[in-house]
C-alpha positions in Angstrom: 5.2 33.4 -29.5 6.9 31.3 -31.8 6.0 29.6 -35.0 6.7 26.5 -34.2 3.7 24.9 -32.9 3.6 25.9 -29.4 -0.7 26.6 -28.4 -0.9 30.1 -27.7 -1.3 29.9 -23.6 1.4 30.4 -22.0 2.7 28.8 -19.2 3.9 30.0 -15.8 4.3 28.6 -12.2 3.3 25.5 -11.4 1.6 24.0 -14.4 4.5 24.9 -16.5 6.9 23.0 -13.9 4.5 19.9 -13.8 4.3 19.9 -18.2 8.9 20.3 -18.0 8.2 16.8 -15.8 6.3 14.9 -17.0 8.8 15.7 -20.8 11.5 14.3 -18.7 9.9 11.3 -17.3 8.7 10.4 -21.0 11.9 11.5 -22.5 14.2 9.4 -19.9 11.0 6.7 -20.4 12.0 6.0 -24.7 15.8 7.3 -24.6 17.2 6.7 -21.1 19.5 8.7 -19.6 21.5 9.2 -21.9 19.9 10.8 -23.8 18.5 12.5 -21.2 19.9 15.8 -22.1 18.4 19.5 -21.3 18.2 20.8 -25.1 15.7 17.3 -25.8 13.5 18.1 -22.1 13.1 21.3 -23.5 11.5 20.1 -27.0 9.9 17.5 -26.2 7.8 19.5 -23.1 7.9 22.5 -25.8 10.2 25.5 -23.5 13.1 27.6 -24.0 16.5 26.4 -22.7 16.9 29.5 -20.5 13.4 28.3 -18.8 14.6 25.1 -17.3 18.1 26.3 -16.8 17.0 28.9 -14.8 14.9 25.7 -12.0 17.5 23.2 -12.9 20.9 24.2 -13.4 22.2 20.3 -14.2 21.0 17.8 -15.7 21.4 15.6 -12.5 19.7 18.5 -10.7 16.7 18.3 -13.6 16.7 14.5 -13.5 16.3 14.5 -9.6 13.1 17.1 -10.2 12.0 14.3 -12.5 12.0 11.4 -9.9 10.9 13.2 -6.9 7.9 14.5 -9.3 6.7 10.6 -10.9 7.4 9.1 -6.6 4.2 12.1 -5.6 1.8 11.1 -9.0 2.7 7.6 -9.6 2.2 6.8 -5.6 1.0 2.9 -5.3 -2.4 2.9 -3.5 -2.0 0.9 0.7 -5.0 -1.9 0.0 -7.1 -2.6 2.1 -8.3 -6.2 1.9 -9.2 -6.9 5.6 -6.4 -9.5 6.2 -2.9 -9.0 6.4 -2.2 -11.5 3.5 -4.8 -9.9 1.8 -3.1 -6.3 2.1 1.2 -7.8 1.3 -0.1 -10.0 -2.3 -2.5 -6.8 -2.9 0.3 -4.4 -2.4 2.6 -6.5 -4.4 0.8 -6.7 -7.1 0.4 -3.5 -7.3 3.9 -2.9 -7.3 5.1 -5.6 -10.0 2.7 -4.2 -12.3 3.6 -0.8 -12.6 7.1 -1.0 -11.3 8.1 -3.8 -13.4 8.0 -2.2 -17.0 11.1 0.5 -15.3 13.3 -1.6 -13.8 15.3 -2.0 -17.0 15.0 2.2 -17.3 16.0 1.6 -13.0 18.6 -0.3 -14.1 20.7 1.7 -16.4 20.0 5.1 -14.6 21.6 3.8 -10.5 24.7 3.0 -13.0 25.1 6.2 -15.2 23.3 8.4 -11.6 25.7 6.6 -9.3 29.7 7.5 -11.6 27.7 11.5 -12.3 26.4 12.5 -8.7 27.7 9.6 -6.1 24.4 9.1 -5.8 23.3 5.8 -4.7 20.4 3.2 -4.9 18.7 4.7 -1.5 19.4 7.8 -2.7 17.5 8.0 -6.0 14.8 5.9 -3.9 14.0 8.5 -1.3 14.3 11.1 -3.7 11.1 8.2 -5.9 9.8 6.8 -2.3 7.3 10.2 -0.6 7.4 10.7 2.9 5.7 9.7 5.6 4.4 5.6 7.1 5.8 3.0 4.8 2.9 1.2 3.2 4.1 -2.1 5.0 3.7 0.1 8.0 0.3 1.2 8.0 -0.7 -2.3 6.1 1.3 -4.3 9.7 -0.5 -1.1 11.6 -3.9 -2.0 10.8 -3.1 -6.2 11.3 -2.5 -5.2 14.7 -5.1 -3.2 15.5 -7.4 -5.9 14.3 -5.9 -8.2 15.9 -3.7 -10.3 13.7 -0.2 -9.0 14.6 1.1 -8.7 18.7 3.1 -6.7 18.0 4.5 -4.4 15.0 7.2 -6.2 13.1 10.9 -4.2 13.3 11.4 -2.6 9.6 13.2 -4.9 8.7 10.8 -7.5 8.0 8.1 -5.0 7.1 10.8 -4.1 4.5 11.4 -8.4 3.7 8.3 -8.6 0.6 9.3 -5.8 -1.4 12.9 -5.9 -1.2 12.7 -9.3 -2.6 10.3 -8.4 -5.0 12.3 -5.6 -5.9 15.4 -8.2 -5.9 12.9 -10.1 -8.4 12.7 -7.2 -10.7 15.8 -6.6 -11.1 17.6 -10.0 -11.8 14.7 -11.1 -14.3 14.2 -7.6 -15.8 10.3 -9.1 -15.7 7.5 -9.3 -14.3 7.0 -11.5 -11.6 5.1 -14.2 -10.9 1.4 -14.0 -9.2 3.3 -17.7 -7.9 6.5 -15.7 -6.9 4.6 -13.0 -4.1 2.8 -15.4 -3.2 5.7 -17.0 -1.8 7.5 -14.6 -0.8 3.9 -13.6 1.4 3.3 -17.4 2.7 6.6 -18.7 2.4 8.5 -15.8 4.5 6.6 -13.5 5.4 4.1 -14.7 7.1 5.9 -16.2 8.9 8.5 -14.6 10.2 5.3 -12.6 11.7 3.4 -14.7 12.5 4.7 -18.1 14.0 2.7 -20.5 14.3 
């Protein structure tokens, strides 16, 4: 064990992977993509560079693993307020509260990620968003079961509230005001899914 103050507890397996990936996320937040290097993440996680290279042979592979891990642990819960409107407002508000602080990072990351890997916003989002049914589809299914909706809206319509919110976040690089979230729900989404 080195004399650099690393604890005597030797991390292995999933514990080590988690420590490295969490340190990678912190490095990304603190130093941006330019400061996200194997060396920096190794130092921050108190791990040897060789340990990182055995798991992730490139900076890009490490970045993708860091983003995927963050998506797995920072999951937005499916709200259950009892109404479609309440659920959509709740999920958009939670998304806004949790993601507003990282939108600048993701905007800068997208350009670098595209340049280095030929990636796209969709690919980066796929790493961050866990597999399975979307929150909006779960909300809509419950609304159908309650009788608020006659049928499930098409996927593009279900994605619209989050797409509009994400656009606002990217364009302003700041949290979206609550009245804008309410407009997205009341003036755009609900008239599409519950026409008068």
